[in-house]
N, C-alpha and C positions, 0 to 999 in steps of 0.2 A: 504494500500500500504506500509506504514512504517513497519507494523508488518511482512509483507511478506519479505521485504528487511532484517529485523532482523533475520527472520527464515533462509533465504538463507545464511546470514553471519555466523550464528551459525552452519549451516550444513557444510559450507566450513571449518570453524576452527575445527570442530569435525573430518572431513574427513582427514585433514592433520595430525592429531595426530594418526598415525598408530601404535605407539609403537615400531617402528624401530629406533634404536639409531644410530647415526653416529659414526664413529670410534673416540674414545677419543684421545685427544692430551696430555693426562697426562703422557704418556710413555716418559721418559726422554732419553737423548742421551746415558747415561751409560748402560741402559738396552738394548737399540738397539744394542750397540756395543757388549755386552755380547751375545746376540742372534745371531748376525752375526758371532761371534767368534766360537760359537758352530757349526754353519753350515759349516764354512770354517776355520779350525783351523790354517792354515798357513798365513792367512791375518794379524793377530796381530804379528806373527813372522816377516813378511816382514816389517811391520810398525816399530817394535822395532829395527830391524836390520838397517833400513834406518836411524832412529834417532840416533842409536849408531855410525854409520859411519859418519854422519854429525857432531856429537859431537866430535868424534875423530879428524876429519878434522879441526874443529875450534880450538881444543886444540893444534894441531900440526902446526897451522898457524904461530905462532911466530918463531918456530924453523925450518922453511922450508929451510934455507940456501940460496943458490944462485938461487933457483927455483923461477921463476916469479909467481906472485900471480895468474894470469890467468891459468897457467899450473897446479898449485896446485889445484885450484878450479875445473878444468876439470877432474883431476884425482879423486878427491873426488866424483864428480858427477857420473863419470863412475863407481866407486866402489859401490856407493849407488844404482845406477840403476841395476848393476849386481846382487847385493844381492836381490833386490826386484824381479827381473826376475827369479833368482834361487828359491826363496821362492814360487813364482807362479808356476813354473814348478814342484817343489816337491808337491805342493798342488794339482795340476791337476793330477799328477801321483797317489797320494794318493786317490783322489776321483775316478779315473778310477779303481784302485785296489778294492776299496770298492764296486763300482758298478758292476764290471764284474767278479772278482775272489773271493771275500770274501763272496758274497751272494750265498747260495746254489741254484742250478738250480731246478726249479719246473716244 
């Protein structure tokens, strides 16, 4: 009986080793970002523009004059969002161009 149980356990452990490997988690975030940037080139442009507008808004925070802080922050947020929406629109237009007009029809 004990030998039969050992045989069953060995068969179970052998059957689970199918040679199929799970996706590795060795891929770091930098390579994922580079891969996504190749697929959609305007995403990094939108991120960089957003960061630049936020940095500019923080730089201009001291010299805002009589403008209230909340109004200044609203203007900077609206500018950053407009840049990101613009980059997304250009990216969608570019991908539509690649999909429908740049490919020769077969």
